[in-house]
C-alpha positions in Angstrom: 167.0 -37.9 -60.0 166.6 -41.2 -61.5 169.7 -43.2 -62.7 169.7 -44.1 -66.2 168.1 -47.1 -67.3 168.6 -49.3 -70.5 167.0 -52.6 -71.7 169.9 -54.8 -72.8 167.6 -57.5 -74.3 166.1 -55.2 -76.9 169.7 -54.8 -78.4 170.5 -57.4 -80.9 173.8 -55.9 -82.8 176.7 -54.3 -81.7 178.2 -53.2 -78.2 175.2 -51.6 -77.7 173.8 -54.7 -76.6 176.7 -55.8 -74.6 176.0 -56.0 -70.3 178.5 -53.8 -68.3 181.2 -54.8 -67.1 180.3 -53.3 -63.4 177.3 -51.9 -62.0 177.1 -51.2 -58.4 173.6 -53.3 -57.4 172.6 -56.7 -59.4 168.9 -57.6 -59.0 168.6 -61.3 -59.7 164.6 -62.1 -60.9 162.2 -59.9 -62.4 159.5 -59.9 -59.9 157.2 -57.6 -58.0 160.0 -57.2 -55.6 162.9 -57.3 -57.5 161.6 -54.2 -59.8 160.4 -52.2 -57.1 163.8 -52.2 -55.8 165.2 -51.2 -58.9 162.7 -48.8 -58.8 163.7 -47.7 -55.9 167.6 -47.4 -56.2 167.1 -45.6 -59.4 165.1 -43.3 -57.7 168.4 -42.7 -55.5 170.4 -42.1 -58.4 172.0 -45.8 -57.7 172.3 -47.8 -61.0 171.1 -51.2 -61.2 171.1 -54.4 -63.3 167.9 -56.6 -63.1 168.7 -60.3 -64.4 165.6 -62.5 -65.4 165.7 -66.1 -66.7 162.2 -65.7 -68.7 162.1 -63.7 -71.7 158.6 -62.3 -71.1 156.3 -61.9 -68.3 154.6 -65.4 -67.4 151.5 -66.3 -68.3 150.8 -67.6 -64.4 150.9 -65.2 -61.4 153.3 -66.5 -58.7 151.5 -64.2 -56.0 148.0 -63.1 -55.2 148.2 -60.8 -52.6 150.3 -57.8 -51.5 150.9 -57.2 -47.7 149.9 -53.5 -46.2 153.5 -52.5 -45.8 154.5 -52.9 -49.4 150.9 -51.0 -49.9 152.2 -48.4 -48.1 155.8 -48.1 -50.0 153.7 -48.4 -52.9 151.6 -45.2 -51.9 154.9 -43.2 -51.3 155.9 -43.8 -55.2 152.5 -43.0 -56.0 151.8 -46.7 -56.9 148.4 -47.1 -54.8 146.2 -50.0 -54.8 143.9 -49.0 -57.8 146.8 -48.4 -60.0 148.1 -51.7 -58.8 144.9 -53.7 -59.1 144.8 -52.3 -62.4 147.6 -54.1 -63.6 146.8 -57.4 -61.6 144.7 -60.6 -61.5 141.2 -59.7 -61.8 138.8 -60.9 -58.3 137.6 -63.7 -60.6 140.9 -65.0 -61.5 142.2 -64.8 -58.2 139.6 -66.2 -55.8 141.2 -69.5 -55.5 144.5 -71.5 -55.2 145.4 -73.4 -58.6 147.5 -76.2 -58.9 149.3 -76.9 -62.4 151.9 -79.1 -63.8 153.8 -76.4 -64.0 153.9 -72.3 -63.9 152.2 -72.7 -67.6 151.1 -76.2 -67.7 147.6 -78.1 -66.9 145.5 -77.2 -64.2 144.9 -80.2 -62.2 143.0 -78.4 -59.1 142.0 -75.8 -57.2 140.8 -74.6 -53.5 138.4 -71.8 -52.8 140.3 -68.9 -50.5 139.0 -69.7 -46.8 137.7 -66.2 -47.3 136.5 -64.2 -50.1 133.4 -62.4 -49.3 133.2 -58.5 -50.7 133.7 -57.0 -47.1 137.2 -58.8 -47.4 137.8 -57.7 -51.0 136.7 -54.0 -50.7 138.5 -53.6 -47.7 142.4 -52.3 -48.3 144.0 -51.3 -45.2 145.2 -47.6 -45.0 147.3 -46.0 -42.2 
């Protein structure tokens, strides 16, 4: 059973767009961890509300890697690494650390990750 969910930002008029006066869990931020938390709570039948300062997905990612424990949790939710890779940044765009004036600003530098050879890139830890 999943808790009911609503997208309050999509409602423009009337009471249907107003925020609830009470939710059991308030999640601040709409990043990967925050959205996963909302999904897990929903699958447990617990209603939550996610609030995010940005109205849409950022053009530049804030992270490039998912640790092995997170992959284990995603697998349990039928969101294995193949599915996550399809949604994530391409390998060509994630092989370096990029420095920008702000998240969507001018690029001012780039450093390659220490090790990005095929043996590392193709191996995903599995239980």
